[in-house]
SERO-4910 file (N, C-alpha, C, O; in steps of 0.05 Angstrom, whole numbers):
BEGIN
 pado doro    nc1    nc2    nc3   cac1   cac2   cac3    cc1    cc2    cc3    oc1    oc2    oc3
  Met    A    216   1682    -36    237   1664    -26    225   1645     -6    230   1621     -8
  Lys    A    210   1654     13    198   1637     33    178   1617     19    176   1594     27
  Gln    A    164   1628     -1    146   1611    -16    161   1589    -29    151   1566    -30
  Gly    A    184   1595    -41    200   1574    -54    210   1553    -35    209   1530    -41
  Gln    A    219   1562    -11    229   1543      9    206   1525     18    210   1501     23
  Gly    A    182   1536     20    159   1519     29    153   1498      9    147   1475     16
  Leu    A    154   1505    -17    148   1485    -38    170   1464    -38    164   1440    -41
  Thr    A    195   1473    -35    217   1453    -35    214   1434    -11    219   1410    -14
  Gly    A    206   1445     12    203   1428     35    181   1407     31    184   1383     39
  Arg    A    159   1416     19    137   1397     14    146   1375     -5    139   1351     -1
  Leu    A    161   1382    -26    170   1362    -45    189   1342    -32    188   1318    -38
  Lys    A    206   1351    -14    224   1333      1    209   1314     18    215   1290     20
  Arg    A    187   1324     31    171   1306     48    157   1285     31    155   1262     39
  Ile    A    147   1293      8    134   1274    -10    153   1252    -19    147   1229    -20
  Ala    A    178   1261    -26    198   1242    -35    205   1222    -13    208   1198    -19
  Arg    A    206   1232     13    212   1213     34    190   1193     38    195   1170     44
  Leu    A    165   1202     35    142   1184     39    140   1163     17    131   1140     22
  Thr    A    147   1170     -7    144   1152    -30    169   1136    -36    168   1118    -53
  Ala    A    191   1141    -23    216   1127    -28    213   1098    -19    198   1092      0
  Pro    A    228   1079    -31    228   1051    -22    238   1050      6    256   1065     13
  Pro    A    227   1032     23    235   1030     51    264   1021     53    273   1005     36
  Ser    A    278   1029     74    305   1020     78    309   1012    106    292   1017    123
  Gly    A    331    998    112    337    989    139    316    970    150    308    951    136
  Leu    A    307    974    174    287    957    187    261    956    172    249    935    170
  Leu    A    253    979    161    228    979    146    230    961    121    211    947    115
  Ala    A    253    962    108    257    945     85    255    915     92    243    899     78
  Lys    A    268    908    115    267    880    124    239    871    129    230    849    122
  Arg    A    224    889    143    196    881    149    179    878    123    163    860    121
  Ala    A    184    896    104    169    894     78    176    867     65    158    854     54
  Leu    A    201    860     65    209    834     53    197    810     67    189    791     55
  Asp    A    196    812     94    185    790    110    155    787    104    145    764    100
  Val    A    141    810    102    112    808     95    108    796     67     91    780     63
  Arg    A    125    805     48    123    794     21    128    764     21    114    749      7
  Ala    A    149    755     36    155    726     37    132    711     49    125    689     40
  Leu    A    120    721     71     97    708     83     74    706     63     60    685     62
  Asn    A     69    727     49     47    727     29     52    706      8     34    692      0
  Glu    A     77    704     -2     84    685    -22     81    656    -12     72    638    -26
  Lys    A     90    652     13     87    625     25     58    618     28     50    595     23
  Ala    A     41    637     37     12    632     40      0    625     13    -17    607     11
  Arg    A      9    640     -8     -2    635    -35      6    607    -44    -10    593    -57
  Ala    A     31    599    -39     41    573    -47     25    551    -33     18    531    -45
  Lys    A     20    555     -7      4    535      8    -24    533     -3    -35    511     -6
  Ala    A    -36    555    -10    -63    555    -21    -64    540    -47    -82    525    -52
  Met    A    -43    545    -64    -42    532    -90    -38    502    -87    -50    486   -101
  Ala    A    -22    494    -67    -17    466    -62    -43    452    -53    -48    429    -59
  Phe    A    -59    467    -37    -84    456    -27   -104    452    -50   -118    433    -51
  Val    A   -104    471    -68   -123    470    -91   -115    448   -110   -133    434   -120
  Arg    A    -89    446   -116    -80    426   -136    -76    399   -123    -57    396   -108
  Ala    A    -93    380   -129    -88    353   -118    -64    340   -131    -59    344   -155
  Pro    A    -48    325   -116    -24    313   -128    -32    294   -150    -52    279   -149
  Gln    A    -16    293   -171    -21    275   -194    -14    246   -186      7    242   -175
  Pro    A    -32    227   -191    -26    199   -184     -3    188   -200      0    195   -223
  Lys    A     12    170   -188     34    157   -202     23    131   -214     16    113   -200
  Ile    A     21    131   -241      9    109   -255     31     89   -263     51     96   -275
  Tyr    A     27     63   -256     46     42   -261     39     24   -285     55     10   -296
  Gly    A     14     25   -293      6      8   -316    -23     12   -323    -39     22   -307
  Arg    A    -30      3   -347    -58      6   -356    -64    -17   -376    -48    -22   -394
  Ile    A    -86    -30   -372    -96    -50   -391   -126    -43   -396   -142    -46   -378
  Gly    A   -132    -34   -420   -160    -26   -426   -168     -4   -408   -154     17   -405
  Asp    A   -191     -7   -395   -202     14   -376   -190     12   -348   -195     29   -331
  Leu    A   -174     -9   -343   -163    -13   -317   -135      0   -315   -119     -2   -333
  Glu    A   -131     12   -292   -105     27   -288    -95     19   -260   -110     18   -241
  Val    A    -69     15   -257    -57     10   -231    -39     34   -224    -22     42   -240
  Arg    A    -43     45   -200    -29     69   -192    -28     71   -162    -42     55   -148
  Leu    A    -12     90   -152    -12     95   -123    -35    114   -116    -42    131   -132
  Ala    A    -45    111    -92    -64    130    -81    -51    157    -80    -28    159    -72
  Ser    A    -66    178    -87    -54    205    -88    -66    224    -69    -60    248    -69
  Gly    A    -83    215    -51    -95    233    -32   -115    218    -14   -119    194    -16
  Arg    A   -127    234      4   -145    222     24   -169    208     11   -178    187     20
  Ser    A   -180    219    -10   -203    207    -23   -197    180    -35   -213    161    -33
  Asp    A   -173    177    -46   -164    151    -56   -162    130    -34   -171    108    -37
  Ile    A   -151    139    -12   -147    120     11   -174    112     22   -179     89     30
  Leu    A   -193    131     23   -220    125     33   -233    104     15   -247     86     25
  Arg    A   -229    107    -11   -242     87    -30   -229     60    -26   -243     40    -29
  Ala    A   -203     59    -21   -190     33    -16   -201     21     10   -206     -3     12
  Gln    A   -204     37     31   -215     28     56   -244     18     54   -252     -1     67
  Arg    A   -259     31     36   -287     22     32   -287     -5     17   -303    -22     24
  Leu    A   -269     -8     -2   -267    -34    -16   -259    -56      4   -270    -78      3
  Arg    A   -239    -50     20   -231    -70     40   -254    -78     59   -257   -101     66
  Tyr    A   -270    -58     67   -293    -65     84   -312    -83     69   -322   -103     81
  Glu    A   -318    -77     44   -337    -93     29   -327   -122     27   -343   -141     29
  Val    A   -301   -126     22   -290   -153     18   -287   -167     45   -297   -189     48
  Phe    A   -274   -154     64   -267   -168     89   -290   -171    109   -293   -191    122
  Tyr    A   -308   -150    110   -329   -150    130   -356   -159    119   -371   -172    133
  Glu    A   -361   -152     94   -388   -159     83   -387   -185     68   -406   -201     69
  Glu    A   -365   -191     54   -364   -216     39   -351   -238     55   -359   -261     54
  Met    A   -330   -231     71   -317   -251     87   -326   -249    116   -349   -241    121
  Ser    A   -309   -257    135   -319   -261    163   -308   -242    183   -310   -246    207
  Ala    A   -296   -219    174   -285   -200    193   -308   -188    210   -330   -184    200
  Lys    A   -302   -180    235   -322   -169    253   -316   -140    258   -296   -134    271
  Pro    A   -332   -122    249   -327    -93    252   -334    -84    280   -352    -95    293
  Asn    A   -318    -64    290   -327    -51    314   -349    -31    307   -356    -28    284
  Ala    A   -359    -16    327   -382      2    322   -374     24    302   -391     31    285
  Val    A   -350     35    304   -342     56    287   -339     46    258   -348     59    239
  Ala    A   -326     23    254   -323     12    227   -350      6    215   -354     11    191
  Ala    A   -368     -5    230   -395    -12    220   -410     13    212   -425     13    192
  Met    A   -407     35    227   -421     60    220   -409     72    195   -424     82    178
  Arg    A   -382     73    193   -369     86    170   -367     68    146   -364     77    123
  Arg    A   -370     42    150   -366     22    129   -338     25    116   -335     25     92
  Leu    A   -318     28    134   -291     30    125   -273     12    142   -277      9    166
  Asp    A   -254     -1    129   -233    -16    143   -210      2    147   -195      8    128
  Gln    A   -206     11    172   -185     31    177   -168     22    201   -178      9    219
  Asp    A   -142     29    201   -126     26    224   -103     46    223   -101     61    203
  Ser    A    -87     47    243    -66     68    245    -45     65    223    -30     84    217
  Tyr    A    -42     41    212    -21     36    191    -28     50    165    -10     55    149
  Asp    A    -53     56    161    -61     69    135    -47     95    131    -42    103    108
  Ala    A    -40    109    153    -28    135    150      2    134    142     12    152    131
  Val    A     15    111    149     44    109    143     49     92    118     71     92    107
  Cys    A     30     76    110     33     59     86     27     74     61     15     95     61
  Glu    A     36     62     38     27     71     12      7     51      2      8     27      9
  His    A    -11     60    -15    -34     44    -23    -33     41    -54    -36     61    -68
  Leu    A    -30     17    -63    -30     11    -91    -59      5    -99    -73    -11    -86
  Leu    A    -69     17   -120    -97     15   -128    -99      5   -157    -84     12   -174
  Val    A   -119    -12   -162   -129    -18   -189   -155     -2   -192   -174     -6   -176
  Val    A   -156     15   -212   -178     33   -215   -192     28   -242   -178     26   -262
  Asp    A   -218     26   -242   -234     24   -266   -241     52   -275   -256     66   -262
  Thr    A   -230     60   -298   -234     88   -308   -256     90   -328   -260    111   -340
  Ser    A   -271     68   -333   -292     69   -354   -315     87   -345   -319     90   -321
  Pro    A   -330     98   -364   -353    115   -357   -373     98   -342   -377     75   -347
  Glu    A   -386    112   -322   -405     98   -305   -429    116   -301   -426    140   -297
  Leu    A   -453    104   -302   -478    120   -300   -485    123   -270   -488    102   -256
  His    A   -487    147   -261   -494    153   -233   -521    168   -233   -522    191   -242
  Gly    A   -542    156   -225   -568    169   -225   -582    162   -251   -571    149   -269
  Thr    A   -607    171   -253   -624    164   -276   -624    186   -298   -632    181   -320
  Glu    A   -615    210   -290   -616    232   -309   -594    229   -329   -572    219   -323
  Arg    A   -599    239   -353   -579    237   -375   -554    252   -368   -532    244   -374
  Trp    A   -557    275   -354   -534    292   -348   -517    281   -325   -496    291   -319
  Ala    A   -527    259   -312   -512    247   -290   -490    228   -300   -474    218   -284
  His    A   -489    224   -326   -470    206   -338   -442    220   -339   -439    239   -354
  Arg    A   -424    210   -323   -397    222   -322   -377    202   -313   -383    181   -302
  Arg    A   -352    209   -316   -330    191   -308   -326    193   -277   -323    215   -267
  Arg    A   -326    170   -264   -319    169   -236   -303    144   -232   -315    123   -227
  Pro    A   -277    145   -232   -260    121   -229   -267    108   -202   -269    121   -182
  Arg    A   -269     81   -203   -274     67   -178   -252     48   -172   -241     35   -190
  Val    A   -245     46   -147   -223     29   -138   -234      0   -136   -254     -5   -122
  Val    A   -222    -18   -151   -232    -46   -153   -211    -66   -142   -217    -90   -140
  Gly    A   -188    -56   -135   -167    -74   -124   -147    -57   -109   -143    -34   -115
  Thr    A   -135    -69    -88   -115    -54    -73    -95    -72    -59   -101    -95    -53
  Tyr    A    -72    -61    -54    -51    -73    -38    -40    -51    -20    -37    -28    -29
  Arg    A    -35    -57      5    -22    -37     23      7    -45     27     13    -68     34
  Val    A     25    -26     23     54    -33     24     68    -14     44     61      9     47
  Leu    A     87    -26     59    102    -11     79    131    -18     77    139    -40     83
  Arg    A    147      2     68    176     -3     66    190     -2     93    180     13    111
  Gln    A    211    -16     96    225    -19    122    233      8    133    230     13    157
  Glu    A    245     26    116    254     51    127    232     68    139    236     83    158
  Ile    A    208     66    127    185     81    137    174     68    163    167     82    182
  Ala    A    174     41    163    165     27    187    182     34    211    173     37    233
  Glu    A    209     35    206    227     41    228    226     70    237    232     76    260
  Gln    A    219     88    219    217    116    226    192    121    243    192    139    260
  Ser    A    171    106    238    146    109    254    149     93    280    167     78    283
  Ser    A    130     97    297    130     83    323    115     56    320    114     41    339
  Leu    A    105     50    296     88     26    292    104      1    285     96    -21    293
  Gly    A    126      4    271    140    -19    261    123    -33    239    107    -20    226
  Phe    A    128    -59    236    113    -74    216     88    -86    229     88    -94    252
  Tyr    A     66    -87    215     41    -99    224     45   -128    231     34   -138    250
  Thr    A     61   -142    215     66   -171    218     78   -177    245     74   -200    255
  Gln    A     92   -158    257    105   -163    283     84   -171    304     92   -183    324
  Gly    A     59   -163    301     38   -170    320     33   -200    321     22   -210    341
  Glu    A     40   -215    300     34   -243    299     59   -260    299     60   -282    309
  Tyr    A     81   -250    286    105   -265    283    129   -250    294    130   -225    292
  Asp    A    148   -265    305    173   -253    315    192   -248    292    208   -266    285
  Ile    A    191   -225    279    207   -220    255    233   -205    261    250   -201    244
  Gly    A    236   -197    287    260   -182    294    286   -197    288    304   -185    276
  Pro    A    289   -223    295    314   -237    289    320   -238    259    343   -236    251
  Leu    A    299   -241    242    304   -241    213    314   -214    203    333   -213    187
  Leu    A    302   -193    213    310   -166    204    339   -160    213    354   -148    198
  Arg    A    346   -170    236    374   -165    246    394   -182    231    416   -174    225
  Ala    A    386   -207    224    404   -225    210    408   -217    181    429   -223    169
  Lys    A    388   -202    169    390   -195    141    391   -164    139    375   -151    125
  Arg    A    410   -152    153    413   -123    154    419   -111    126    412    -88    121
  Asp    A    431   -126    109    438   -116     82    414   -117     62    417   -109     39
  Tyr    A    391   -128     71    368   -130     54    347   -109     61    344   -102     84
  Arg    A    334    -99     40    312    -80     44    286    -95     45    279   -108     25
  Phe    A    271    -94     67    246   -108     70    223    -90     63    224    -66     66
  Met    A    201   -102     55    176    -88     50    153   -107     58    153   -130     51
  Glu    A    134    -96     72    111   -111     81     87   -107     61     81    -85     53
  Leu    A     74   -129     55     50   -129     39     26   -136     57     28   -152     75
  Gly    A      3   -123     52    -20   -129     68    -46   -118     55    -45   -103     36
  Arg    A    -68   -126     68    -95   -116     60   -100   -119     30   -111   -101     17
  Ser    A    -91   -141     19    -95   -145    -10   -124   -155    -15   -133   -174     -2
  Cys    A   -138   -142    -34   -164   -152    -41   -172   -141    -68   -162   -120    -77
  Val    A   -190   -155    -82   -201   -147   -108   -231   -150   -107   -241   -170    -96
  Met    A   -246   -130   -117   -275   -132   -118   -284   -156   -134   -272   -163   -154
  Lys    A   -304   -169   -124   -313   -195   -135   -316   -196   -165   -306   -214   -178
  Pro    A   -331   -176   -177   -334   -178   -206   -308   -174   -222   -307   -180   -246
  Tyr    A   -287   -165   -209   -262   -160   -223   -240   -181   -217   -217   -177   -224
  Arg    A   -248   -203   -204   -228   -224   -198   -222   -241   -222   -227   -265   -223
  Ser    A   -210   -228   -242   -202   -241   -266   -172   -240   -268   -158   -226   -253
  Lys    A   -161   -255   -287   -132   -256   -291   -122   -228   -297   -100   -221   -288
  Arg    A   -137   -213   -313   -128   -186   -321   -124   -168   -297   -103   -154   -295
  Ser    A   -144   -167   -280   -142   -149   -257   -120   -157   -238   -105   -139   -229
  Val    A   -118   -182   -232    -97   -192   -213    -69   -187   -225    -51   -179   -210
  Glu    A    -66   -193   -250    -40   -188   -263    -32   -159   -263     -9   -152   -260
  Leu    A    -52   -142   -268    -46   -113   -268    -37   -104   -240    -19    -88   -238
  Leu    A    -50   -114   -219    -42   -108   -192    -13   -117   -187      2   -103   -174
  Trp    A     -6   -141   -198     21   -151   -194     41   -135   -211     64   -131   -202
  His    A     33   -126   -234     51   -109   -250     58    -83   -234     81    -75   -233
  Gly    A     37    -71   -222     42    -47   -206     60    -53   -182     78    -37   -176
  Leu    A     54    -75   -168     70    -82   -145     99    -87   -152    117    -78   -138
  Trp    A    104   -102   -173    131   -109   -182    146    -84   -191    170    -81   -186
  Thr    A    133    -65   -204    145    -40   -212    153    -24   -188    175    -12   -187
  Tyr    A    135    -23   -168    141     -8   -143    165    -21   -129    182     -6   -119
  Ile    A    166    -47   -128    188    -61   -115    215    -54   -128    235    -49   -114
  Arg    A    215    -54   -155    240    -48   -169    248    -19   -166    271    -12   -164
  Glu    A    228     -1   -166    233     27   -163    246     34   -137    263     51   -135
  His    A    238     20   -115    249     25    -89    270      5    -80    279      5    -57
  Lys    A    279    -12    -99    301    -31    -94    296    -48    -70    313    -52    -53
  Val    A    271    -59    -68    264    -77    -46    276   -104    -51    276   -114    -74
  Asp    A    286   -116    -30    299   -143    -32    282   -165    -22    284   -188    -32
  Val    A    264   -160     -3    248   -181      9    220   -171     15    216   -149     25
  Met    A    200   -187      8    172   -181     14    164   -199     37    169   -223     37
  Ile    A    150   -188     57    140   -204     79    111   -196     83    101   -175     73
  Gly    A     96   -212     98     69   -206    105     53   -231    113     63   -253    110
  Cys    A     29   -227    122     12   -249    130     -9   -253    108    -21   -234     98
  Ala    A    -12   -278    100    -33   -286     82    -52   -305     96    -44   -318    115
  Ser    A    -77   -306     87    -98   -318    103   -113   -341     90   -118   -341     66
  Phe    A   -121   -360    107   -142   -379    101   -167   -369    114   -166   -358    136
  Glu    A   -190   -373    102   -215   -364    114   -223   -382    136   -221   -407    134
  Gly    A   -232   -370    158   -241   -386    181   -220   -387    203   -196   -384    198
  Thr    A   -229   -393    227   -211   -394    250   -206   -422    260   -196   -426    283
  Asp    A   -212   -442    244   -207   -470    252   -185   -481    234   -190   -488    211
  Pro    A   -160   -484    244   -138   -495    227   -144   -523    217   -134   -530    196
  Gly    A   -160   -537    232   -167   -565    223   -182   -566    197   -181   -586    183
  Ala    A   -196   -544    191   -210   -543    165   -191   -540    142   -199   -544    119
  His    A   -166   -535    147   -146   -532    126   -122   -551    130    -99   -544    125
  Thr    A   -128   -574    141   -108   -594    149    -89   -600    126    -64   -599    130
  Met    A    -99   -606    102    -82   -614     80    -64   -591     71    -41   -595     66
  Ala    A    -76   -568     67    -61   -545     57    -40   -536     77    -17   -531     70
  Leu    A    -47   -534    103    -28   -526    123     -5   -546    126     18   -538    129
  Ser    A    -12   -571    124      9   -592    126     28   -591    102     52   -594    105
  Tyr    A     17   -585     79     34   -581     55     53   -558     59     77   -561     54
  Leu    A     43   -536     69     61   -513     74     83   -519     94    106   -511     90
  His    A     76   -534    115     96   -541    135    118   -559    123    142   -554    128
  His    A    110   -579    108    130   -599     98    144   -591     73    166   -600     68
  Tyr    A    131   -574     56    142   -569     29    150   -539     25    164   -533      6
  Ala    A    140   -521     41    145   -493     36    157   -478     60    159   -454     60
  Met    A    165   -493     81    176   -480    105    202   -465     97    219   -476     83
  Ala    A    205   -441    107    230   -426    101    254   -440    113    253   -451    134
  Pro    A    277   -439     99    302   -449    110    308   -433    135    298   -411    139
  Gln    A    325   -444    152    329   -432    179    337   -403    178    329   -387    195
  Asp    A    354   -395    158    363   -368    157    342   -348    148    346   -324    149
  Trp    A    319   -358    138    297   -340    129    272   -345    146    251   -333    140
  Arg    A    273   -361    167    249   -369    181    241   -349    203    258   -339    217
  Cys    A    215   -345    205    203   -330    227    184   -349    242    171   -365    229
  Asn    A    183   -346    268    164   -363    284    141   -346    294    144   -323    301
  Ala    A    118   -359    293     94   -346    306    100   -342    336    113   -359    348
  His    A     91   -320    347     95   -316    376     83   -340    391     62   -350    384
  Ala    A     97   -348    412     91   -373    426     61   -374    435     49   -395    433
  His    A     50   -351    444     23   -352    454      2   -352    432    -22   -356    437
  Leu    A     11   -349    407     -7   -349    384     -3   -374    366    -19   -379    349
  His    A     19   -388    370     28   -409    352      8   -432    350      0   -443    370
  Gln    A      0   -438    325    -17   -461    318     -1   -480    301     11   -472    281
  Arg    A     -1   -505    308     14   -525    292      4   -526    263    -20   -524    258
  Met    A     22   -529    245     15   -532    217     20   -561    207      8   -569    187
  Asp    A     36   -577    221     42   -604    213     20   -623    224     24   -640    241
  Leu    A     -4   -618    214    -28   -633    223    -28   -661    212    -42   -679    222
  Leu    A    -14   -665    190    -10   -692    178     19   -697    174     35   -679    170
  Pro    A     28   -723    176     56   -729    169     60   -725    139     41   -725    124
  Lys    A     85   -721    132     92   -714    104     81   -734     84     71   -727     63
  Glu    A     83   -760     91     74   -781     73     44   -782     69     34   -795     50
  Lys    A     29   -768     86      0   -768     83    -10   -744     67    -34   -742     62
  Val    A      8   -726     59     -1   -702     45     -5   -709     16     13   -718      2
  Asp    A    -29   -703      6    -35   -706    -22    -30   -679    -36    -44   -660    -32
  Leu    A     -9   -678    -52      0   -653    -64    -22   -640    -81    -26   -616    -79
  Lys    A    -35   -655    -97    -56   -644   -115    -79   -633    -98    -89   -611   -104
  Gln    A    -88   -648    -78   -110   -639    -61   -102   -614    -45   -118   -596    -42
  Ala    A    -77   -614    -36    -68   -591    -20    -67   -566    -36    -77   -545    -27
  Leu    A    -57   -567    -60    -56   -543    -77    -83   -534    -86    -88   -510    -89
  Lys    A   -101   -553    -90   -129   -546    -97   -143   -531    -74   -159   -514    -79
  Ala    A   -135   -538    -49   -148   -525    -26   -134   -499    -18   -144   -486      0
  Met    A   -112   -493    -31    -97   -469    -23   -110   -443    -33   -119   -443    -56
  Pro    A   -112   -423    -16   -123   -397    -26   -106   -387    -49    -82   -390    -49
  Pro    A   -119   -374    -70   -104   -365    -94    -81   -347    -88    -60   -350   -101
  Leu    A    -83   -329    -68    -61   -311    -62    -37   -326    -52    -14   -321    -60
  Ile    A    -41   -345    -33    -19   -361    -23     -7   -378    -45     18   -380    -46
  Lys    A    -24   -389    -61    -14   -406    -84      3   -389   -103     24   -398   -113
  Gly    A     -5   -364   -107     10   -346   -124     38   -340   -113     57   -339   -127
  Tyr    A     39   -335    -86     65   -330    -73     83   -354    -76    107   -351    -81
  Leu    A     72   -378    -72     88   -402    -73    100   -406   -101    123   -414   -104
  Arg    A     84   -400   -122     93   -403   -149    116   -384   -155    134   -390   -170
  Leu    A    116   -361   -142    137   -341   -146    163   -350   -132    185   -342   -140
  Gly    A    160   -367   -111    184   -376    -97    184   -369    -67    205   -370    -54
  Ala    A    161   -363    -56    159   -355    -28    162   -378     -9    157   -401    -16
  Phe    A    170   -372     16    171   -391     38    149   -383     58    137   -361     56
  Val    A    144   -400     77    125   -393     99    140   -396    126    160   -410    128
  Gly    A    130   -381    146    141   -383    172    132   -407    187    116   -423    177
  Asp    A    142   -410    211    135   -433    228    111   -427    245    112   -410    263
  Gly    A     89   -441    240     65   -437    256     45   -419    243     52   -400    230
  Ala    A     19   -426    247     -3   -409    238    -13   -392    261     -7   -399    285
  Val    A    -28   -371    255    -39   -354    276    -68   -349    270    -76   -343    247
  Ile    A    -85   -351    290   -114   -345    286   -119   -316    291   -113   -305    313
  Asp    A   -131   -303    271   -139   -275    274   -169   -274    277   -184   -276    258
  Arg    A   -178   -270    302   -207   -272    307   -222   -248    297   -245   -250    290
  Gln    A   -209   -225    297   -223   -201    286   -230   -205    257   -253   -199    248
  Phe    A   -211   -215    241   -216   -218    212   -227   -246    206   -234   -251    183
  Gly    A   -229   -263    225   -240   -290    220   -223   -307    202   -234   -320    184
  Thr    A   -197   -306    206   -178   -320    188   -157   -336    204   -153   -331    227
  Thr    A   -145   -354    189   -121   -368    199    -98   -359    182    -98   -363    158
  Asp    A    -78   -345    194    -57   -332    179    -31   -349    178    -25   -364    197
  Val    A    -17   -345    157     10   -357    154     29   -334    146     21   -315    133
  Met    A     54   -337    154     74   -316    148     87   -322    121     96   -345    116
  Ile    A     87   -302    103    100   -305     77    126   -290     77    128   -267     85
  Val    A    147   -303     67    173   -290     63    182   -295     34    185   -318     26
  Leu    A    185   -274     19    192   -276    -10    216   -259    -17    212   -235    -23
  Pro    A    240   -270    -16    263   -255    -25    263   -252    -55    257   -271    -69
  Val    A    268   -228    -65    268   -224    -94    288   -242   -108    283   -251   -130
  Glu    A    310   -248    -95    331   -266   -107    321   -294   -110    333   -310   -125
  Lys    A    299   -302    -97    288   -329    -99    265   -331   -119    255   -352   -124
  Ile    A    257   -308   -131    235   -309   -150    242   -325   -175    264   -322   -186
  Asp    A    224   -342   -183    229   -359   -207    233   -341   -231    216   -325   -238
  Pro    A    257   -343   -244    263   -325   -267    243   -326   -290    242   -307   -305
  Arg    A    228   -347   -293    209   -348   -315    188   -326   -313    176   -319   -334
  Tyr    A    183   -316   -289    163   -295   -286    174   -268   -296    158   -250   -302
  Phe    A    200   -265   -298    212   -240   -308    205   -236   -337    203   -213   -346
  Glu    A    201   -257   -352    194   -255   -380    167   -241   -384    163   -227   -404
  His    A    150   -243   -365    123   -231   -367    122   -204   -352    110   -185   -363
  Phe    A    133   -203   -328    131   -179   -311    155   -160   -313    153   -137   -305
  Gly    A    177   -169   -325    200   -152   -327    223   -161   -309    217   -170   -287
  Ala    A    247   -158   -318    271   -166   -302    275   -147   -278    265   -124   -279
  Pro    A    289   -156   -258    293   -139   -234    306   -111   -240    301    -92   -226
  Asp    A    323   -110   -261    336    -85   -267    321    -69   -288    331    -48   -298
  Glu    A    297    -79   -296    280    -65   -315    260    -49   -300    240    -60   -290
  Leu    A    264    -23   -297    248     -7   -278    220     -1   -288    202      1   -272
  Lys    A    216      1   -314    190      9   -324    172    -15   -327    180    -37   -334
  Ser    A    146    -11   -320    126    -32   -322    122    -40   -351    123    -23   -369
  Arg    A    118    -66   -356    112    -76   -383     85    -66   -393     80    -67   -417
  Val    A     68    -57   -375     42    -47   -383     39    -17   -377     17     -7   -373
  Ala    A     61     -3   -375     61     25   -369     47     40   -392     51     33   -415
  Pro    A     31     61   -385     19     77   -407     39     92   -423     60    100   -413
  Ala    A     34     95   -449     52    109   -467     52    139   -460     32    150   -454
  Leu    A     76    151   -462     78    179   -456     73    196   -480     75    220   -479
***
């Protein structure tokens, strides 16, 4: 009898030890399991790089959003090559060492990229032949809601007083464009159009109403661009309800010639291609130019309301209510 009670007691103790936990023990077990699952999810998210959002493709060229730090670094390297090595921007010691064009806005902006996906030979060995997409064009974009959520605001605000315009057009969604560049060997109609296809698709996707930003003439002497700047002042100045003024301490006159002295053909020939492209779409310019000594440029303010875009461009790039890119990859 005693022997039987001893066996029964041992079996009861084993059952208690192997039973599922209850009460506080059960809660702790669940908490530990939840933490383990969360850690596992974080690890998987770290391992799996986000898939890039592709807006279009023509041949080996692809336009898409940057999908991670490495993409942004490649865009910054391209910007350095174009602005600092090819043009007249002056790097500080850190930029010169890293060979990257970086600023605090890169973290809050989205980066549109044109990527060459063709095979490229790296090294002399046969086995070094592999695909390595290279960024050959980029645009940096900043939507108004993101600019307002950050402490930075719009980059353009550093040169132009855009506050009154934003307040007057509260029903419009603004987006800033900047840091646009294309690698020299790729400055063809195909590359530039692909970049615009991506930009226009992004604009429609986010229901942007107005594009703003600074566009540049090379050099810090406005007098070297007398004809083009005078043309912009007399023929492309924004109407009063869309006008932004350069800050008073930065303001450089653009009416360097009277209107009757402006040669339209000569002015357009002297216009930088990007500014000429904006004008063809229907853009206005702000009042006054600004000298940017770091980048070695003379800047003008671009204001492009979507409602003012020449409708003939919709036939090629797609109508405002047509969300998919005309050159989107087939699914």
